[in-house]
C-alpha positions in Angstrom: 0.0 0.0 0.0 1.5 3.3 -1.0 1.6 5.8 1.8 3.0 9.1 3.0 3.7 10.3 6.5 0.9 12.5 8.0 2.1 15.2 10.3 0.1 16.1 13.4 1.0 16.6 17.1 1.3 13.2 18.7 2.5 12.3 22.1 2.8 8.7 23.0 2.6 8.5 26.8 3.6 5.5 29.0 1.3 5.8 32.0 3.2 5.2 35.2 2.9 5.8 39.0 1.4 9.2 40.0 3.4 11.7 41.9 0.7 13.7 43.8 -2.6 12.4 45.3 -5.5 14.5 46.3 -8.1 12.8 48.5 -10.6 14.6 50.7 -12.2 12.3 53.2 -15.9 13.2 52.6 -16.5 12.1 49.0 -15.3 8.9 47.2 -12.4 8.8 44.8 -8.9 10.3 44.5 -7.1 12.5 42.1 -3.5 12.1 40.9 -1.3 14.4 39.0 0.5 12.3 36.4 2.3 14.7 34.2 2.8 18.5 34.8 3.4 19.3 31.1 2.3 16.9 28.4 3.4 19.4 25.7 -0.1 19.5 24.1 -3.7 19.8 25.3 -5.2 16.5 24.1 -8.5 16.8 22.4 -8.3 13.2 21.0 -7.1 10.4 23.3 -6.8 6.7 23.0 -5.2 3.9 25.0 -3.2 1.2 23.2 -2.6 -2.5 24.0 1.0 -1.6 24.9 -0.4 0.4 27.9 0.6 3.7 26.2 -1.7 6.6 25.5 -2.0 8.4 22.2 -2.6 12.2 22.7 -3.5 14.4 19.7 -4.2 18.0 19.1 -4.4 20.4 16.2 -1.2 21.1 14.3 -1.8 24.8 13.8 -1.2 25.7 17.5 2.6 25.7 17.0 5.3 23.4 18.3 4.8 21.2 21.3 5.4 22.8 24.7 7.5 19.8 25.7 11.0 19.0 24.6 11.3 15.4 23.7 14.4 13.2 23.7 16.8 13.3 20.8 15.5 11.1 18.0 11.9 11.5 19.1 11.3 14.9 17.5 10.8 16.1 13.9 13.7 18.1 12.6 11.4 21.0 11.9 8.7 21.7 14.5 6.7 23.5 11.9 6.5 20.5 9.7 2.8 20.2 9.7 1.5 19.3 6.2 -2.1 18.7 7.4 -3.7 21.1 9.8 -6.7 18.8 10.6 -8.7 18.4 13.7 -12.0 17.0 15.0 -11.6 13.7 13.2 -12.9 10.2 14.0 -11.1 7.0 15.0 -11.6 3.3 15.5 -9.2 0.6 16.6 -9.1 -2.1 13.9 -8.9 -5.9 14.7 -5.1 -5.9 14.4 -4.8 -3.2 17.1 -4.0 -0.3 14.7 -5.8 3.0 15.0 -7.8 4.2 12.0 -8.3 8.0 11.7 -10.7 9.5 9.2 -11.4 13.0 8.0 -10.8 16.2 9.9 -10.6 19.8 8.8 -9.1 21.7 5.9 -6.8 19.5 3.6 -7.4 16.5 5.8 -11.1 16.3 5.4 -11.2 13.3 3.0 -8.0 11.6 4.2 -7.6 8.3 5.9 -4.6 7.6 8.3 -3.4 4.6 10.3 -1.3 4.4 13.4 0.3 1.1 14.4 1.1 1.4 18.1 4.5 0.3 19.4 6.1 -0.6 22.6 7.1 2.2 25.0 10.1 4.1 23.6 9.5 2.5 20.2 9.3 4.4 17.0 5.8 4.7 15.5 3.9 7.5 13.7 0.9 8.1 11.6 0.8 7.0 8.0 -1.6 8.7 5.6 -3.0 6.2 3.1 -2.2 7.3 -0.5 -4.4 4.8 -2.4 -7.7 5.4 -0.7 -9.7 8.4 0.6 -13.2 9.1 1.9 -16.0 9.6 -0.6 -17.2 12.6 1.3 -15.3 15.2 3.4 -16.0 14.4 7.1 -15.5 16.8 10.0 -17.0 15.9 13.3 -18.0 12.3 12.2 -18.2 9.2 14.3 -16.6 5.8 13.6 -17.8 2.4 14.8 -16.2 -1.0 14.3 -18.6 -3.6 12.9 -18.9 -7.3 13.6 -16.7 -8.2 10.6 -13.9 -5.8 11.6 -14.8 -3.2 9.0 -15.7 0.4 10.1 -18.7 2.5 9.5 -18.1 6.3 9.3 -21.2 8.2 10.2 -22.0 11.8 9.4 -20.0 14.9 9.7 -20.5 18.6 8.9 -22.4 18.9 5.6 -22.1 15.1 5.2 -25.4 13.5 6.1 -24.2 10.1 4.8 -22.4 7.0 5.9 -19.5 5.1 4.3 -17.2 2.3 5.2 -13.6 1.3 5.5 -12.5 -0.7 3.6 -14.6 1.2 1.0 -17.7 -0.4 -0.3 -19.6 1.7 -2.9 -19.0 5.2 -1.7 -21.2 7.4 0.5 -24.8 6.3 1.3 -27.4 8.9 2.1 -28.7 8.9 5.7 -31.6 11.3 5.6 -32.1 10.9 9.3 -29.1 13.1 9.9 -30.5 15.8 7.6 -33.9 15.6 9.3 -32.5 16.3 12.8 -30.1 19.1 11.7 -31.3 22.4 13.1 -30.1 26.0 12.7 -27.1 25.3 15.0 -26.5 21.8 13.5 -26.7 19.6 16.7 -26.2 16.5 14.6 -22.4 16.3 14.7 -20.4 13.6 16.3 -23.6 11.4 16.4 -23.7 8.8 19.2 -23.3 5.4 17.5 -23.6 2.1 19.4 -23.4 -1.4 17.9 -26.3 -3.4 19.3 -25.9 -7.1 20.0 -28.4 -7.9 17.2 -25.9 -6.3 14.7 -27.9 -3.1 14.0 -26.6 0.3 14.9 -28.2 2.7 17.4 -27.6 6.1 15.9 -28.5 9.2 18.0 -28.3 12.8 16.8 -29.8 16.0 18.3 -32.7 14.5 20.2 -33.7 11.5 18.1 -32.5 8.0 17.4 -32.8 5.2 14.8 -31.8 1.6 14.4 -29.7 1.2 11.2 -29.0 -2.1 9.4 -25.5 -1.6 7.9 -25.7 -4.7 5.8 -28.5 -3.3 3.6 -28.0 0.4 4.5 -31.5 0.9 5.7 -33.2 2.4 8.8 -35.2 -0.4 10.4 -36.6 1.4 13.4 -37.3 4.9 14.7 -37.1 5.5 18.5 -39.2 8.0 20.4 -37.8 11.6 20.7 -35.7 12.3 23.8 -37.1 15.3 25.7 -34.9 18.0 27.0 -33.3 19.7 24.0 -30.3 18.9 21.8 -27.7 16.4 23.0 -25.0 16.3 20.3 -22.3 18.7 19.1 -22.3 21.7 19.5 -24.7 21.0 22.4 -23.3 17.7 23.5 -23.8 15.8 26.7 -22.6 12.3 26.4 -23.8 8.7 25.8 -22.9 5.1 26.7 -24.2 1.7 26.1 -24.4 -0.2 29.4 -22.5 -3.4 29.9 -23.8 -6.4 27.9 -24.4 -9.5 30.0 -26.5 -12.6 30.4 -27.6 -13.9 26.9 -26.5 -10.6 25.4 -29.9 -10.0 23.9 -30.6 -6.7 25.7 -28.9 -3.4 25.1 -29.5 -0.3 27.2 -28.4 3.2 26.0 -28.0 6.2 28.3 -27.8 9.8 27.1 -27.0 12.5 29.7 -26.7 16.3 29.8 -26.3 18.8 27.0 -26.7 22.5 26.2 -30.0 24.4 25.9 -31.1 25.1 22.3 -29.9 28.5 21.3 -26.9 28.7 23.5 -24.5 28.1 20.6 -26.2 30.6 18.2 -26.3 33.3 20.9 -22.8 32.4 22.1 -24.2 32.3 25.6 -21.7 31.3 28.3 -24.2 31.3 31.2 -27.2 29.4 29.9 -27.7 26.5 32.3 -26.9 23.0 30.9 -29.3 20.1 30.9 -29.4 18.0 34.1 -31.5 15.2 32.6 -30.6 11.7 31.5 -32.6 9.5 29.2 -32.3 5.7 29.4 -33.8 3.4 26.8 -33.8 -0.4 26.2 -32.8 -0.2 22.5 -33.7 -3.9 21.9 -37.1 -3.7 23.5 -40.2 -4.3 21.2 -41.7 -1.2 22.8 -38.8 1.1 23.8 -39.5 4.3 25.8 -37.1 6.8 27.4 -36.9 6.6 31.2 -36.0 10.0 32.5 -34.0 10.9 35.6 -32.0 13.9 36.8 -28.3 14.3 37.6 -27.5 16.3 40.7 -26.6 19.2 38.4 -26.5 20.1 34.7 -23.5 19.3 32.6 -22.3 20.1 29.1 -19.2 18.4 27.6 -19.1 15.6 30.1 -17.5 12.3 29.3 -19.1 9.0 30.1 -16.6 6.2 30.9 -17.6 2.6 31.3 -15.8 1.2 34.3 -14.8 -2.5 34.7 -17.6 -3.0 37.2 -20.3 -1.9 34.8 -20.9 1.4 36.5 -20.4 4.6 34.5 -18.2 7.5 35.4 -19.4 10.9 34.3 -16.6 13.5 34.4 -15.3 16.8 32.9 -17.4 19.5 31.4 -19.2 22.7 32.5 -22.6 23.6 34.0 -23.4 26.5 31.6 -22.9 27.5 28.0 -22.2 25.3 25.0 -19.3 23.7 23.1 -17.0 25.9 21.1 -14.2 28.4 21.8 -14.8 30.5 25.0 -18.5 29.6 25.1 -18.9 27.9 28.5 -18.6 28.8 32.1 -18.9 27.3 35.6 -16.7 24.2 35.2 -18.2 21.0 36.6 -15.5 19.8 38.9 -17.6 17.0 40.5 -17.6 13.6 38.9 -20.6 11.4 39.1 -20.9 7.6 39.4 -23.9 6.2 37.6 -25.0 2.9 39.0 -27.3 1.2 36.5 -28.5 -1.5 38.8 -29.9 0.9 41.4 -33.5 2.2 41.2 -34.3 5.6 39.8 -33.4 8.3 42.3 -30.5 6.3 43.7 -28.4 5.8 40.6 -26.2 8.9 40.9 -23.4 9.3 43.4 -21.4 12.5 43.7 -17.7 11.9 43.9 -14.6 13.8 45.1 -14.2 17.0 43.0 -11.1 17.8 41.0 -9.4 21.2 41.0 -8.6 21.6 37.3 -11.3 22.8 35.0 -11.7 20.3 32.1 -14.0 22.0 29.5 -14.0 22.2 25.7 -11.6 19.7 24.1 -11.0 17.6 27.2 -11.0 13.8 27.3 -11.4 10.8 29.7 -10.2 7.2 29.1 -10.2 4.1 31.2 -6.7 2.8 31.9 -5.9 -0.9 32.3 -5.2 -0.4 36.1 -8.8 0.8 36.6 -8.0 4.5 36.9 -9.4 7.0 34.4 -7.0 9.3 32.5 -8.1 12.9 32.3 -6.5 15.1 29.6 -6.9 18.2 27.6 -9.1 21.3 27.9 -8.5 24.2 25.6 -11.5 26.4 25.2 -9.5 28.9 23.1 -8.6 29.0 19.4 -4.9 29.0 20.3 -3.1 28.1 23.5 -3.7 30.7 26.3 -2.1 30.2 29.7 -3.1 33.5 31.3 -6.8 33.5 30.4 -9.9 32.3 32.3 -10.0 28.5 31.9 -6.5 28.4 30.6 -5.2 25.9 28.2 -4.5 22.7 30.1 -1.3 20.7 29.6 -1.5 18.6 32.8 -2.5 15.0 32.8 -4.4 13.6 35.8 -5.9 10.3 36.8 -9.1 9.8 38.8 -9.3 6.6 40.9 -12.8 5.4 41.7 -13.6 4.2 45.2 -12.9 0.6 44.2 -9.2 1.4 44.2 -9.2 2.7 47.8 -6.8 1.2 50.4 -9.7 -0.3 52.3 -10.4 -2.6 49.4 -6.9 -3.6 48.5 -7.4 -7.1 50.1 -10.3 -7.7 47.7 -8.4 -6.8 44.6 -7.7 -9.8 42.4 -4.5 -10.3 40.4 -4.8 -12.1 37.1 -2.1 -14.8 37.1 -3.0 -16.4 33.9 -5.2 -15.7 30.8 -4.9 -16.7 27.2 -3.5 -14.0 24.9 -5.9 -15.0 22.1 -9.5 -16.2 22.4 -12.0 -17.2 19.7 -15.7 -16.5 19.7 -17.6 -18.9 21.9 -14.4 -20.5 23.3 -14.3 -21.8 26.8 -11.1 -20.8 28.6 -9.8 -20.4 32.2 -8.6 -17.3 34.0 -6.4 -17.8 37.0 -6.5 -15.2 39.7 -5.1 -14.7 43.2 -6.8 -12.8 46.0 -5.5 -11.9 49.5 -8.9 -12.7 51.2 -11.0 -15.8 50.5 -13.3 -15.3 47.6 -17.0 -14.8 48.4 -19.5 -15.1 45.6 -18.8 -14.9 41.9 -15.6 -13.3 40.4 -16.6 -11.7 37.2 -14.4 -11.5 34.1 -15.3 -8.5 32.0 -13.9 -7.4 28.7 -13.6 -3.7 28.0 -12.3 -2.3 24.7 -10.1 0.8 24.4 -12.3 3.5 22.7 -11.3 6.7 21.1 -12.4 9.7 23.2 -13.1 13.2 21.8 -15.7 15.9 22.1 -17.5 14.2 25.1 -18.0 10.8 23.4 -16.0 7.6 23.4 -16.4 6.1 19.9 -16.7 2.4 20.0 -16.8 2.1 23.8 -18.0 -1.3 25.0 -18.0 -3.5 28.1 -19.0 -7.2 27.9 -19.5 -9.4 31.0 -18.5 -13.0 30.3 -20.5 -16.0 31.3 -18.4 -17.5 34.2 -18.6 -20.5 36.6 -18.0 -20.1 40.3 -14.3 -19.9 41.0 -12.5 -23.0 42.1 -9.6 -22.9 44.6 -6.3 -23.7 42.9 -4.0 -23.5 45.9 -1.9 -20.7 47.4 -4.7 -18.2 47.4 -5.4 -18.7 43.7 -8.7 -19.4 42.0 -9.6 -20.8 38.6 -12.5 -19.3 36.8 -14.0 -20.9 33.7 -15.2 -18.4 31.2 -17.0 -18.4 27.8 -16.0 -15.9 25.2 -18.7 -13.8 23.5 -20.5 -15.7 20.8 -19.8 -13.4 17.8 -18.7 -10.0 16.6 -22.2 -8.5 17.1 -21.7 -8.8 20.9 -18.0 -7.9 20.8 -16.3 -6.9 17.5 -12.9 -8.4 16.8 -9.9 -6.8 18.3 -8.0 -6.2 21.5 -9.8 -6.0 24.9 -8.8 -5.3 28.5 -9.7 -8.4 30.5 -10.6 -7.5 34.1 -11.3 -9.9 36.9 -13.8 -8.2 39.3 -14.1 -9.4 42.9 -16.9 -7.9 45.0 -16.9 -4.8 42.9 -13.1 -4.4 42.9 -11.3 -4.9 39.5 -7.9 -6.3 38.8 -5.3 -4.7 36.6 -6.4 -5.8 33.2 -4.5 -8.2 30.9 -4.9 -7.5 27.1 -6.4 -10.3 25.1 -7.2 -10.6 21.4 -10.8 -11.7 20.5 -11.9 -12.9 17.1 -12.8 -15.7 14.8 
C-alpha cells in the first residue's frame, strides 16, 4: 500500500505511577497528577494495547510545549502538512488505530497508526491509495462485527460510508432531518447493538440502522430536554452487555440548551436530565432521571464493574471556543442496577477545569486518565479557563486502600480467544473469595468531544471460582458468541471481585 507520513501533534505516553494524590475524606475517589506538562492539550485520546496513550491536538497551534528526547522529534517543529482536527477514530482488529477525516486539507484523508512498545518508533501514515467519498469533519466511527468500520455523518455530510470502502457514501436522511439552525447532529452517538444493528442518536432522536443493507429499520421516540449532540453535547454510553447478550440499554446524559450556541451564551444552564432506553425492546421508551446538576461536555466512561463515570465539562454554556462557564468539577458515578433516584453518586471534585476539548479514558489499572481542555482557538495560559497541559488520573472508590485485600490479580489468561471458546482465568486474592468473580472485557475506545467512539463492556459467562492453591482461584469463562456482541480486536480483560477490578490483561478476541 502506497503511503506518506501524515504530520500532526502526537504524544505517546507511558502511564506510570502518579506523583501527587488529592483525597478529601468526605467524598469517594482520589485525584492524581501524572504529568505536569504533556506538551499539548489533548482533544483526542486513545489507550493502546501496549499500555501507552495516544494524545492528539491540532497542528496549527505551533510546536509542542514539551522538549522530547533526541531522536523523538521532527527536525522542523513547523513541519505540519495537514492542519486537521475534529476527526474520528476506530481501533481495527489488528490493534492499529484508524483515523478518518478532519478539517481543511485532511477532510477526506484516511490515516493509520500502528502502536508500538514504549520508547518505540511509531507514527501516523496517511493512506495514499484510498480516501473518503465525502469530506468528514465531526464524524463518528464504529467498528462492525466483521472488523470493518462505518463512518457516520460529519459537517455537511449526512451520509455513511465504510472502511475498507464499499460503494461510496450512502445517504442517511435521518441526519439531515435532525439538523437544526445550529446543527446539533455532529459527532452522532453510534452504538453497535448485539443484534448487529446500529443505534444512531443525533440531536434528540435515534434510529436503528441495518448496515448490511444500509437501511433504517426502526425509529425511536424523541428524547425530551433539547439537543444532546455537538455543539450542544452531553454524552452517551451503552451499558454493559451480559446474560444472553440480547438486551442493550443506552444512556444519554446532559447537553446544552437550544440557542446557547447561536447566541454564544456562556451562562445558559446546561441540561441536568438523562434518558435511558432499552434499544432492543419491542416497545422502547425513554426513562428519564436527573443528575445532581446540569452538565455540558461531560465524558461517560464505562468502568470495569459496569458502573459509568461521568466526568469533565461545564454547568453552563455550550461547546465551542470560549462559550462555556462554571466548570463542573464534581464527577458522578452512575450505578445502572440501582433504582431511579438512587443511581447517581457525587464523587470527590477535582481542582482543574476540564472543559472544551478535554477527554477521559479508562486505563488498564482501573483508573481514568483525564487530559486536555483548551476552550481557546490558540493556546492561552493567562486566560480564564487556561489551556491545560496537565494529565491527571481519577481513581474510583474501588481502588481505595480499604479494598486492597479484595483486589484480584490475574495470574493467567490466554493471549488470544476465539468467539464462543471456553477458557480459564487464574486469579489470586488476598482474602478468601466470596461469591462470583466476574471476568469482563472492556475495549479501548477513542475519546473526543465528550463521546468515546466504540466504547464497550462485555461481561462474560463464568462459573464459580474453584480454589487452585496458594490463594489462587480458577474461573471458567465463555467468550462472547460473535462480533455483534464484541467486535474483533484487543480487549482489556478485568477480573472483578466484590466490585473491585484487577489490573487488566490484554487479550485478542476474534474468529
